N, C-alpha and C positions, 0 to 999 in steps of 0.2 A: 357702218350703221345702215340698216335697210328699213324701208317702209313695210314692216312685217305685221301680220295679223297678231294681235295680242289677246290674252284670255281675260274676259270680264269676270269680275267677282259676282257674288249673288246679288240679284237685282234688289234695290231698295236699301242695301246696307250703306252705312256712312263711313267715310274714310277720315282718319284723324290727320289734320293738316300739321305739317312741321312748323316749328316756330322760326320761320325763315327771316332773314334780314332784309329781304326785298319782297315787294308785294305787287300784285296786278289785279285788275278786275276784268272779267269776261261777261259780256251781256249780248243779247240779241233776240232775234225772232226767227223761227223756222216754220215753214209751211209743213203741214201734216205732222206736227209735233204736239198738238193739243193733248195735255194730260200725260205725255210720255216722259220717260226718264233718260237723261244723258249721263254718261260716265266719263270722268276725267282721270287720267293716269299720268304720272311723271315718268319720263324716260330716263333711265340711269345711263352713265357713260358707257357701260358694257352692253347697252341696248336691251337691258331688262326693263321691266316696268313695275311701278309701285302705285297701287290703287290710292287715289286721293279723296274722291268724293263722288256722290251721285247728285245730279242736278235735276230738279223737277221743273217741267215746263207747265205754264198755266194753260187755261182754256183757249188762249189765243196763240200758243206756241212761244210765248216770251219766257226768257230765263235770265238768271244772273248768278255769278259765282265770284267770290273773292279768294284769291290764292296767295300763297307765300312761297318763297324759294330762298335757299342759301346762296345760290349762284344761278346765273342764267342757264336755263335748261329747256328741254322740249316737253311738251304736254300733248298726249293723245286725247282727243275728244271723240267718243263713240256715240253713234246713233243706234247701232246694233253690233253684233259680234264681228261682222266683216266689213262694215262701212265706217271709216273713221278718218279724221284729219289730224294734222300735226301743227301745233302752234309753237311759236318761239317768242314768248313775251320778254320784255325788258322791265326793269324796275319802274313802277309808277304808271304804267300804261293802262289805259282803259280800252280794251279790245272789243270791237263790235262785229258780230257775226250774223250773217243772213244766208239763207239757202233753203233747201228742201230736205227735211229729215229722212225722207224715203230714199234719197240718193245724195247724201251729204257730200261725199268726196268729189262728185262731178258738178255739184250745183253751188257750193258755198262761195261766198265772198267775205273778205275780212278787211277791216280798216282800223286805224288807231295804233297799229303795231308794225313798223317797217319790216322787221325780220319775219314776222308771221306772214306778211305779204310776200316775202321771198319764198317762204314755204309753200304758199299758194301757187306761186309761179312754177316751182318744181312740180307740184301736183298737176298743174295744167299741162306741162310738157309731157308728163307720163300719160295723162288722159288722152291727149291728142295722138300720141304715138299708138296707144292701145286701140283707139278708134280706127286709125289708118290700117293697122295690122289686121284687125278684125275684118275690115272691108276687103283687104287683099286675100285673106283666107277664104272669105265667102265667094269671091270671084273665082278663085282657084277651084273651089269645090264645085261651083256651077259649071266651070269649063270642063272639069273631069267628067261630069255627068252628062254633058250635052255634045261633046266633041269627039271626033275620031282620035285614035292614038296619035296620029301624025299631027293633027291640028292642036291637040292638047300639049304636045311637046313644045311647039312654037309658043303657045299661049303661056305655058308654064315658065318658059325662059323670060317672057315679058314680066310676069308677076314677080319672079325672082329679082329682076332688075329694079322693080318698084320697091320691093322690100329692102334691098340694099341701099337704095336712095333714101328711104325713110330712116334707116339706121344711121346713115351718114349725117342726115339732117339733125337727128336727135343728138348724135355725138357732138356736133358743132354747137348746138344750143346749150348743152350742159357744159361743154368746155368754155364757152364764152361766159356763161353764168359764173363759173368758178373764177375766171380771170377778173370779171367785173365786180365780184363781191368777196375778194380776198379778205380774210380775217373774220368773216361772218360764220357763226356756227352752222348756218344753213348749208354751207359748202360740204359739211359732213354728210348730209343727205344727198346732195348733188353727186358726190363722187361714188356713192353706192346705189345710185338710181337703177331700178330694174329696166330691162328692155325685153319685150315679148314674153313677159311673165316669168319665164324660167331662166332668162339670160340677164346680162348686165350691160350698161353703157360702157363702163371702164373695167378693164382687167389689169392685174398686176403686170402681166406681159401682154401687150407691149406698152401699156399706159402708166407705168410706174411714176413717170415724171409728173403726172396729174396728181397722184397721191402726195407726192413731195410738195407740190405747189400748195395744196390744201394745208398741209402741216406748216409750211413756211408762213402762210398768212395768219393762221391761228396762233402760232408762236409769237408773232409780232403784235397782234391785237389783243388776244386773250390768253396769255401764256400760262396763267395759273388756274384757268377754268378746268375742272375735273374732266370734261369732255376732251379738252386739248391734251391733257396729260395721258389719258387712256389712248387716244389716237396716236400720240407720239410713240407709245410702247408698241402699238400695233404696226406702225410703219417701220420702226426699227427692227422688229422681228421679221417683217417681210423683206426688208433690205438685207438682213443677214442671210435669210434663206435664199434670196436671189443671188447673192454673191457666192454662196456655196454651190448653187446650181451652175452658175457660170464657170466656176473653177473646175467642177467635175466635167463639164462639157469640154473645156479647154484641155484637160488632162486626157480625156478620151480621144480628142482629135490628135493630140501629140503622139499618143500611143499608136494610132492608126498610121500616122506619117512614118514613124520609126519602123 
């Protein structure tokens, strides 16, 4: 599961809420949100989305929403097409959200929902890494424009080392997050966290044990949740593909030896 951009439906339309067995409330106040409309979507186990409702902010940027769900799941809250956050409510929670509507993903804070706070922690890790990478890229661009070829090569080696250090730091933070929060659905987002926009923190090779750790925790704490069941299938397929690949490599090595 990835923190991917999703498609908003037509502004102003109302989504029909499911008759779920669990409920939660979302309320808050956002700067620069006066008179604006927010959109809330439910994230399905296969990382699809279902539009749930549009939420109107009043003249002071205040808003409220009451939602239902059949099982614990994720909700995207959009301020616009490209700026959204992910919430992970539990039954009976009243979630309070604050931030700036013009830059929701970087500014928001959430309370009243421990697992939504874990989702905020994941987002803050991603935000911090993106800022550092942008600074490295800007420095490298400036070095290229102002230095001789020889000077740039030395400077580029340094910026490369800073980039690698940042990746290692991000890897450690997410690895520890997964270990510290075993059994939380939030680990599904942690294991698929992006790095440097086009990359990932974890890959099936060489990090398959991390994917297995996430599954073990979910199977212990929330074995019947549809997100767990879908993720189990995903990991089992990856495990099978991995075994086939390893067998093919071994057969190829044996052939070469003979």
